[in-house]
C-alpha positions in Angstrom: -0.6 -0.5 -0.5 2.7 2.1 0.5 4.1 5.3 2.9 1.1 7.3 1.6 -1.4 4.7 1.6 -0.9 3.5 5.1 -1.3 6.7 6.4 -4.8 7.4 4.4 -6.5 4.3 5.3 -4.5 4.8 9.5 -6.2 7.7 9.6 -10.0 7.5 7.8 -9.5 4.1 10.3 -9.6 7.1 13.4 -12.3 9.4 11.6 -14.9 6.0 11.9 -13.6 4.9 15.9 -14.3 8.6 15.9 -18.0 8.4 15.1 -18.5 5.4 16.7 -17.5 7.4 20.2 -20.1 9.5 19.2 -22.1 6.4 18.7 -22.0 5.5 22.0 -23.2 8.4 22.8 -27.0 8.2 20.9 -27.6 4.9 21.6 -28.5 5.0 25.1 -29.6 9.0 24.2 -32.2 7.6 21.8 -32.7 4.8 24.3 -33.7 7.6 27.3 -35.7 9.5 25.4 -33.0 12.4 25.3 -34.1 14.5 22.1 -30.8 14.1 19.7 -30.9 17.1 17.5 -27.9 16.0 15.2 -25.6 13.7 13.9 -22.6 14.7 11.6 -20.0 13.8 10.4 -17.0 16.3 10.3 -17.3 20.0 12.1 -18.2 22.9 9.7 -20.3 24.1 7.0 -22.5 21.4 6.4 -21.9 19.4 2.8 -24.7 17.5 2.7 -27.5 16.3 5.3 -30.7 14.2 5.6 -34.3 14.1 8.0 -35.3 11.1 9.7 -38.3 11.7 12.1 -36.8 14.2 14.5 -33.1 13.9 14.0 -30.7 15.5 11.5 -28.2 13.2 10.2 -25.3 13.9 7.5 -21.2 15.3 6.3 -19.8 18.6 7.9 -16.5 20.0 5.2 -14.0 19.5 8.3 -12.8 15.4 8.9 -11.9 15.3 12.5 -14.2 13.6 13.8 -18.1 14.0 14.8 -20.6 15.0 16.8 -24.3 14.4 18.6 -26.2 17.4 19.3 -28.0 17.2 22.4 -31.4 19.8 22.9 -30.2 21.0 26.6 -26.6 20.7 26.2 -24.9 23.5 25.9 -25.2 26.3 28.2 -25.1 29.4 25.9 -27.9 28.6 23.8 -31.6 27.7 24.5 -31.2 25.5 21.5 -34.7 22.8 22.8 -37.7 22.2 20.9 -41.1 23.4 22.6 -42.6 21.1 24.7 -39.6 19.0 24.4 -37.7 20.1 27.4 -38.9 17.2 29.1 -36.7 15.2 26.7 -33.7 18.1 27.8 -30.1 16.9 28.9 -30.4 18.8 32.0 -34.0 17.4 32.6 -32.7 13.8 32.8 -31.2 12.2 35.9 -27.9 12.0 36.5 -27.7 7.7 35.8 -29.0 8.3 32.6 -27.2 11.3 31.7 -23.6 9.4 33.2 -24.4 6.7 31.0 -25.1 9.0 27.7 -21.4 10.3 28.3 -19.4 7.5 29.6 -20.3 4.7 26.6 -18.7 7.4 24.1 -15.2 7.1 25.5 -16.0 3.2 26.5 -17.2 2.1 23.8 -12.9 2.9 22.7 -11.7 0.0 25.3 -14.2 -2.4 23.6 -12.8 -2.1 20.3 -9.5 -2.3 21.5 -10.0 -5.1 23.3 -11.5 -6.6 19.8 -8.8 -5.5 17.8 -6.0 -7.0 20.0 -8.0 -10.4 20.4 -7.9 -9.7 16.3 -4.4 -9.6 16.5 -3.3 -12.1 18.4 -5.3 -14.6 16.8 -4.8 -14.2 13.4 -1.1 -13.0 14.1 -0.1 -15.2 17.1 1.7 -14.6 19.8 5.2 -15.6 20.1 6.8 -19.2 20.6 8.5 -18.9 24.1 10.6 -21.6 23.6 11.9 -19.7 20.0 14.8 -17.4 19.7 14.2 -14.0 18.5 15.3 -12.3 15.0 16.4 -8.3 14.0 13.7 -7.4 12.5 15.6 -3.9 11.3 18.7 -2.0 11.8 19.7 1.9 12.3 22.4 2.9 11.0 22.2 5.4 13.1 21.6 6.8 16.8 21.3 10.9 16.7 25.0 11.8 14.4 27.1 8.6 15.9 27.1 4.6 13.6 24.6 2.4 15.7 27.0 0.1 17.8 24.1 -3.1 15.9 25.5 -1.5 12.9 28.9 -1.2 13.5 29.7 -4.8 14.8 28.1 -5.8 11.7 24.3 -7.0 12.9 22.3 -7.2 10.3 18.1 -7.9 9.5 17.1 -11.6 10.0 19.9 -12.5 12.2 18.9 -15.2 14.9 19.8 -14.3 18.8 20.9 -17.7 19.7 23.4 -15.9 23.1 23.9 -12.5 24.3 26.2 -12.9 27.1 25.0 -15.6 29.8 21.7 -15.6 28.6 20.9 -19.0 26.2 17.8 -17.9 23.5 16.8 -14.5 25.1 13.5 -13.5 25.6 12.4 -9.6 24.0 12.4 -8.5 27.7 15.8 -10.1 28.7 17.2 -8.6 25.1 16.0 -5.4 26.3 17.3 -5.4 29.2 20.3 -6.8 27.9 21.7 -4.1 26.1 20.2 -1.5 28.1 22.2 -2.2 31.0 25.2 -2.7 28.8 26.1 1.1 28.4 29.0 1.6 27.1 30.2 -2.0 28.2 30.8 -4.5 25.3 28.3 -7.4 25.7 29.1 -10.5 23.8 26.5 -11.4 21.0 25.6 -15.0 18.8 24.1 -14.8 16.4 23.0 -17.6 13.2 22.5 -16.5 10.0 21.8 -19.0 7.6 23.5 -21.6 7.8 26.2 -20.2 9.7 26.8 -19.4 13.8 28.6 -15.4 15.1 30.1 -14.3 17.8 30.2 -10.6 17.3 30.6 -8.1 20.1 28.3 -4.5 20.6 29.3 -1.7 22.9 25.6 0.0 23.7 25.3 3.5 23.1 24.7 5.8 26.5 21.5 7.3 26.1 20.0 9.8 28.3 16.1 10.2 28.6 14.9 12.4 31.2 16.6 11.2 34.6 16.9 7.7 33.0 20.4 6.3 31.4 20.3 2.9 30.0 21.8 1.4 26.9 20.6 1.0 23.0 22.4 -0.4 19.8 19.7 0.0 17.3 17.6 -2.2 16.4 14.0 -4.3 16.6 13.3 -8.1 17.0 11.0 -9.8 16.5 10.2 -13.4 17.2 11.1 -16.1 14.9 7.8 -18.4 15.3 4.5 -18.0 16.7 1.4 -19.9 18.1 -2.3 -18.8 17.6 -4.4 -19.3 20.9 -7.8 -20.2 20.1 -10.6 -17.1 19.9 -11.6 -17.7 23.4 -7.7 -17.0 24.9 -7.3 -14.4 22.5 -10.5 -12.0 23.5 -8.7 -13.1 27.3 -5.8 -11.5 25.6 -7.7 -8.4 24.4 -8.6 -7.9 27.2 -5.6 -8.1 29.2 -3.6 -5.9 27.1 -6.2 -2.9 27.1 -5.5 -3.3 31.0 -2.0 -3.2 31.1 -2.1 -1.0 28.5 -4.3 1.7 30.1 -2.4 1.7 33.5 0.5 2.3 31.0 -0.9 5.2 29.4 -2.1 7.1 33.0 1.7 6.8 33.7 2.4 8.5 30.5 -0.8 11.0 30.5 0.7 12.3 34.1 4.3 12.4 32.9 3.1 13.9 28.9 0.8 16.9 30.5 2.4 17.1 34.2 5.4 20.2 35.4 8.2 17.9 33.5 6.1 17.3 30.5 6.1 20.6 30.0 8.8 21.7 30.6 10.8 19.1 27.8 8.3 20.2 26.1 9.4 23.9 26.3 12.9 23.1 25.8 12.3 20.6 22.8 11.0 23.4 21.4 13.5 26.7 22.6 17.2 24.4 22.6 19.3 22.4 20.7 18.4 19.2 22.8 17.6 16.0 21.1 14.1 14.0 20.8 13.5 10.7 22.5 12.1 8.1 21.7 9.6 8.5 24.9 8.4 11.8 23.5 5.0 12.5 22.8 3.9 13.3 19.4 1.2 14.4 17.7 -0.4 12.6 14.2 2.2 14.1 12.9 4.5 12.2 15.0 1.9 9.0 14.0 1.3 9.0 10.5 5.0 8.8 10.3 5.2 6.4 12.0 2.6 4.4 10.6 3.2 5.0 7.2 6.8 3.6 7.6 5.3 0.5 9.3 3.5 0.0 5.9 6.1 0.9 4.2 7.7 -2.1 5.9 4.8 -4.1 5.0 4.7 -4.6 8.8 1.0 -4.5 8.9 0.4 -6.6 12.4 2.5 -3.2 13.7 0.5 -1.1 11.5 -2.7 -3.1 13.2 -1.2 -2.6 16.9 -0.6 0.7 17.0 -3.8 1.5 15.8 -5.7 -0.3 18.2 -3.0 1.6 20.7 -4.6 5.2 19.2 -7.7 4.2 19.4 -7.6 2.8 23.0 -5.3 6.0 23.8 -8.1 8.8 22.7 -10.8 6.6 24.5 -8.4 7.7 27.5 -7.5 10.1 27.3 -11.7 11.6 26.7 -12.2 10.2 31.0 -9.4 13.0 32.2 -12.0 14.7 34.5 -12.2 17.9 33.4 -14.0 19.3 31.2 -14.9 19.5 28.0 -13.9 16.1 27.7 -16.2 13.1 28.7 -14.5 13.3 31.9 -15.3 16.4 32.2 -19.0 15.9 32.2 -18.9 12.9 34.9 -17.1 14.5 36.9 -19.7 17.7 36.8 -22.4 14.2 37.7 -20.6 13.4 40.3 -20.0 17.0 41.7 -24.5 17.2 41.3 -25.2 13.7 43.0 -23.0 15.0 45.5 -24.3 18.6 46.4 -28.2 17.2 45.4 -28.8 20.4 42.6 -27.9 20.9 39.4 -24.1 22.6 38.4 -24.2 25.6 36.2 -22.2 25.2 33.7 -21.7 28.6 32.9 -19.3 29.1 35.4 -17.1 26.6 33.5 -17.1 28.3 30.7 -13.5 30.0 31.8 -12.2 26.2 32.0 -13.2 24.5 29.2 -11.2 27.2 27.5 -8.1 27.1 29.3 -8.1 23.5 28.7 -9.1 23.5 25.2 -6.1 26.2 24.5 -3.9 24.3 26.1 -4.7 21.4 24.3 -4.5 22.6 21.0 -1.4 25.2 22.0 -0.2 21.5 23.1 -0.8 19.9 20.1 0.6 22.7 17.4 4.4 22.6 19.6 4.5 18.7 18.9 2.8 19.2 15.1 6.6 21.5 15.2 8.6 19.2 17.3 7.4 16.2 14.3 8.8 17.8 11.6 11.9 19.9 12.9 12.4 17.4 15.2 11.2 13.7 14.5 11.8 11.1 17.0 14.2 9.6 16.2 14.3 5.7 15.2 15.0 2.3 17.2 
């Protein structure tokens, strides 16, 4: 499919996921009798629409998502049709409003689990008894030749031994190279019918407070075994659980003081990007385009599933205008026993949106001027 084609398909998939998110709001809203006014793909000028019953469906010019418009949800306008006051958002019980709000981001967890299950079932999982091989070897790390290339390692080399560890797992491979900063380590490989012994000296990499060694390779299993359907579903759910925990940790790091300072330093100094730095849609596009060009479709699907999950997690941050912010407001309303004046929260919503826009623009700039380095 190529670099550009993969990016186009990837982001069309994300647009579809956004519409599934909105359908997550739409379905319970209809079920509970909320007055739904519109269900649109895109934003901006209207390109095409039609009415079915009391709802307008259509497409708008900017394909950057979509929305479901529920009467009474916007505190700045009175869009409740006469006679439908009891069907307005604010007129419904708190628990019904909470379900309508929560089903949007929760749909991401369901879709991500299904995507991971499909991936595990179709591609299989690494055979624990089989060795790992090098799937790529970088020529450089930063401005210097990569230790892997300098040692003569090539894609397709099978890792038989690293140091004293026979047939190391992927976790052991990472740990062995990471823990051998600037110290040579023996590597035994199989290349075709030959067995070669090489010496590799991982280069030092500083990322924040962390120091570890890298040699500039990615690895893949030489053999996979396919689980059954039920086992694949269980693994898909477990992958969502593990990545959710990891994502919340990343969100705290990226959007916290350390992440903001890091972004500023990258923008205004010569500090190089690291693989752990945040990226924008541009950086994601670069990654999936490269993976598609290499034919690494399993990695493309994994990246897609993770992005789907991450969007859902971001939406659960308890700040308006995110879905998590609406859920937080409903919790406050439930505890206080009276409605929250949403007009008073408009400055908070504007501040959150402004921060997200500025942070996104900063990362787009960095992805163009300082792309995140390869492995």
